[in-house]
C-alpha positions in Angstrom: 71.1 -83.0 15.8 73.9 -82.4 13.3 73.5 -80.6 10.0 74.3 -83.8 8.2 71.4 -85.6 9.9 69.0 -82.8 9.2 69.8 -83.0 5.5 69.3 -86.8 5.3 66.6 -88.1 3.0 63.8 -90.6 3.7 62.9 -92.2 0.5 60.5 -94.7 -1.0 61.5 -96.5 -4.2 59.3 -97.7 -7.0 57.9 -97.4 -10.5 54.8 -95.7 -9.3 53.1 -96.0 -12.7 49.8 -94.0 -12.6 50.6 -92.6 -9.1 47.3 -94.2 -8.0 45.6 -94.2 -4.6 47.9 -96.9 -3.2 51.0 -94.9 -4.2 49.4 -91.7 -2.8 48.8 -93.4 0.6 52.5 -94.5 0.7 53.7 -91.0 -0.2 51.6 -89.5 2.6 53.0 -92.0 5.0 56.5 -91.0 3.8 55.8 -87.3 4.6 54.5 -88.3 8.1 57.7 -90.3 8.8 59.9 -87.5 7.4 58.4 -85.1 9.9 58.9 -87.6 12.8 62.5 -88.3 11.8 63.4 -84.7 10.9 64.4 -85.9 7.4 63.5 -84.7 3.9 61.0 -86.9 2.0 61.9 -87.9 -1.5 60.7 -90.4 -4.2 63.2 -92.6 -6.0 61.7 -93.7 -9.3 62.8 -94.9 -12.7 63.0 -93.3 -16.2 61.8 -96.5 -17.7 59.7 -99.5 -16.6 62.0 -102.2 -15.0 60.4 -104.9 -17.2 61.8 -103.1 -20.3 65.2 -104.4 -19.1 64.2 -107.5 -17.1 61.8 -109.0 -19.7 60.8 -106.7 -22.6 58.1 -109.1 -23.7 56.2 -108.4 -20.5 56.9 -104.6 -20.4 53.5 -102.9 -20.3 52.2 -99.7 -21.9 52.3 -97.0 -19.2 49.5 -95.3 -17.4 51.6 -92.2 -17.1 54.2 -90.8 -19.5 57.5 -89.7 -18.0 56.4 -86.1 -17.8 53.0 -87.0 -16.3 54.6 -89.4 -13.9 57.0 -86.8 -12.4 54.3 -84.1 -12.4 51.9 -86.3 -10.4 54.7 -87.3 -7.9 55.8 -83.7 -7.4 52.2 -82.8 -6.6 52.7 -84.8 -3.4 56.5 -84.9 -2.7 58.7 -82.0 -3.9 61.9 -84.0 -4.4 61.8 -86.7 -7.1 65.0 -88.6 -8.0 64.8 -90.3 -11.4 67.2 -93.2 -12.1 67.7 -95.1 -15.3 66.9 -98.8 -14.7 69.7 -100.4 -16.7 71.5 -103.7 -16.6 73.9 -102.4 -13.9 71.1 -101.3 -11.6 69.4 -104.7 -12.2 72.5 -106.5 -11.1 72.7 -104.8 -7.7 71.8 -106.7 -4.6 69.6 -105.1 -2.0 72.7 -104.3 0.1 74.5 -102.7 -2.9 71.3 -100.7 -3.8 71.0 -99.4 -0.3 74.7 -98.5 -0.2 74.2 -96.6 -3.5 71.2 -94.7 -2.0 73.2 -93.8 1.1 76.4 -92.7 -0.6 74.9 -91.0 -3.7 71.8 -89.4 -2.2 72.5 -89.2 1.6 69.6 -91.5 2.3 69.0 -92.1 6.1 65.7 -94.0 5.9 63.8 -96.1 3.5 60.0 -96.7 3.5 59.3 -99.9 1.6 55.9 -100.5 0.0 54.0 -103.5 1.5 54.6 -105.7 -1.6 57.9 -104.1 -2.7 61.2 -105.9 -3.0 64.8 -104.6 -3.5 67.7 -105.8 -5.4 68.7 -108.8 -7.6 68.2 -111.0 -4.4 64.6 -109.7 -4.3 64.5 -108.9 -0.6 61.2 -107.6 0.9 60.5 -106.1 4.3 61.8 -108.5 6.9 64.6 -109.5 9.3 67.3 -109.9 6.6 66.7 -106.5 5.0 66.4 -104.9 8.4 69.8 -106.3 9.3 71.4 -104.9 6.1 69.7 -101.5 6.6 71.0 -101.3 10.2 74.5 -102.1 9.1 74.3 -99.1 6.7 72.8 -96.8 9.3 69.5 -96.7 7.4 66.1 -96.8 9.1 63.8 -99.3 7.5 60.0 -98.6 7.6 57.2 -100.7 6.2 54.4 -99.0 4.3 50.8 -99.9 4.7 48.6 -101.4 2.1 45.5 -99.5 0.8 42.3 -101.5 1.6 40.7 -103.2 -1.5 37.7 -101.4 -3.0 34.8 -102.4 -5.2 37.1 -102.8 -8.3 39.6 -105.0 -6.4 43.1 -104.3 -5.1 44.4 -101.0 -6.1 47.4 -101.7 -8.4 48.7 -100.5 -11.8 48.0 -103.8 -13.5 44.3 -103.6 -12.6 44.0 -100.0 -13.7 45.8 -100.8 -17.0 43.1 -103.4 -17.7 40.3 -101.0 -16.9 41.8 -98.3 -19.2 42.4 -100.9 -22.0 38.7 -101.8 -21.8 37.6 -98.1 -21.9 36.3 -98.2 -18.3 37.7 -94.8 -17.5 35.4 -93.9 -14.7 36.4 -97.1 -12.9 40.0 -96.4 -13.6 39.8 -92.9 -12.2 38.3 -94.2 -9.0 41.4 -96.3 -8.4 43.8 -93.6 -9.7 42.3 -90.9 -7.5 42.7 -88.4 -10.4 41.5 -88.2 -14.0 43.4 -90.3 -16.6 46.0 -88.0 -18.3 46.9 -87.9 -21.9 49.6 -85.4 -22.7 50.4 -84.2 -26.2 51.3 -81.3 -28.5 48.6 -79.6 -30.6 49.4 -79.9 -34.2 47.6 -79.0 -37.4 45.0 -81.5 -38.7 42.5 -81.4 -41.5 40.3 -78.8 -39.8 37.2 -80.9 -40.6 35.7 -80.3 -37.2 35.7 -76.5 -37.6 33.6 -76.8 -40.8 30.8 -78.4 -38.8 31.0 -76.1 -35.8 33.2 -78.3 -33.6 36.9 -77.2 -34.0 39.3 -79.8 -32.5 42.8 -79.8 -31.3 44.7 -82.6 -33.0 47.0 -84.1 -30.4 50.4 -85.6 -31.1 51.0 -87.8 -28.1 54.4 -87.2 -26.3 55.2 -90.8 -25.4 55.0 -93.9 -27.6 54.8 -96.0 -24.5 51.5 -94.4 -23.3 48.5 -96.6 -22.9 45.7 -95.0 -25.0 42.1 -96.0 -24.2 40.1 -97.7 -27.0 38.3 -95.8 -29.7 35.4 -93.7 -28.5 34.3 -90.4 -27.2 35.4 -89.3 -23.8 34.5 -86.4 -21.4 37.1 -84.7 -19.2 39.0 -81.5 -18.5 41.9 -79.6 -19.9 43.9 -76.6 -18.6 44.7 -73.9 -21.2 46.9 -71.4 -19.4 45.3 -70.8 -16.0 41.8 -71.7 -17.2 40.2 -75.1 -16.8 37.8 -76.2 -19.5 35.5 -79.1 -20.1 36.7 -81.1 -23.1 35.3 -83.8 -25.2 37.8 -86.1 -26.8 37.5 -88.4 -29.8 39.9 -91.3 -30.1 39.6 -93.2 -33.3 39.6 -93.1 -37.1 36.8 -90.6 -37.8 34.8 -93.1 -40.0 32.1 -90.5 -41.0 34.6 -88.1 -42.5 37.7 -90.2 -43.3 38.8 -93.4 -44.9 38.3 -96.6 -42.9 42.0 -97.3 -43.0 43.0 -93.8 -41.8 45.5 -93.7 -38.8 44.1 -93.4 -35.3 43.9 -89.8 -34.1 43.2 -88.1 -30.8 41.1 -84.9 -31.2 39.9 -82.6 -28.4 37.0 -80.2 -28.7 37.4 -77.7 -25.8 34.0 -76.6 -24.7 33.3 -72.8 -25.0 36.9 -72.1 -26.1 38.1 -70.4 -29.3 41.8 -69.6 -29.2 45.0 -70.5 -31.0 46.7 -73.3 -29.2 48.8 -74.8 -32.0 52.2 -76.2 -30.8 51.1 -75.9 -27.2 51.5 -78.9 -24.9 48.2 -79.9 -23.2 47.2 -82.6 -20.8 43.7 -84.1 -21.4 42.2 -85.4 -18.2 39.7 -88.1 -19.0 37.0 -89.0 -16.5 34.3 -90.9 -18.4 33.7 -92.7 -21.7 30.6 -91.3 -23.4 30.1 -93.8 -26.3 32.0 -95.9 -28.8 33.1 -94.4 -32.1 30.6 -94.9 -34.9 29.9 -94.1 -38.5 27.0 -91.7 -39.1 24.9 -91.7 -42.3 25.5 -88.0 -42.9 27.5 -85.0 -41.7 24.2 -83.6 -40.2 23.7 -86.7 -38.2 27.2 -86.5 -36.9 26.7 -82.8 -36.0 23.6 -83.7 -34.0 25.4 -86.4 -32.1 28.3 -84.0 -31.3 25.8 -81.5 -29.9 24.5 -84.3 -27.6 28.0 -85.3 -26.7 28.9 -81.7 -25.8 25.8 -81.5 -23.6 26.7 -84.7 -21.8 30.3 -83.5 -21.3 29.0 -80.2 -19.8 26.8 -82.2 -17.4 29.6 -84.5 -16.3 32.1 -81.7 -15.8 29.7 -79.3 -14.1 
């Protein structure tokens, strides 16, 4: 085998929003085929959702921000190629797209997801695409579909619906990992500290990120090398703030007392504890926060 053949990539192409269980199955298949063909596995994905160019009115909020997206992909496949999905890329036929992959990235094989299509001519796995791939000396491989589960077929659209409804535990079952929210800790009003529950006020890194509905959530957060349980409030803080106050995302890190201002953190939500509510007094709020913290500890134990 020549050095050129050994350096060829086997790729799979897609948006991979959420990097859910279906994506994970495809990426594991990619690694298996890479070993069989003696090629290097790589993921080709986009810096933006294709619908942002094709039909902006249908472009969804994203399960994963660009940074979360690439991090989750690299946890499975080391090499991630990020391409801007623009009007030029949209215009390419499947043959032109494959030619670009071959010439620009030395692609020798393509694994196509079971329901994926390529190019402006919208070609899926089949005889026509196989013929084109062969003419370009590219091996075409069909990926397998993940079997449906209790929540239905595993797809980003289904998971977005679950997240939008606050059904985080169901969403994480389909994702295969906690629901991430990445942001930078900024100074807030420090009201939580005055009642014994200091919070990290999060400025979210991506405006396109799908934020779950208001409520209190349990999950994890890594600070440095340490993993902590975290309880997260998404909402308007009706007990201590005006009803028309902007929505905030505040994280109380269980059993942690350190300075994390200006640090980037990724909250990993696993369950919604309760909706946001207005309490008759600060003392009543404090008692509920104690109960929320106990529930978070139990869930994260």
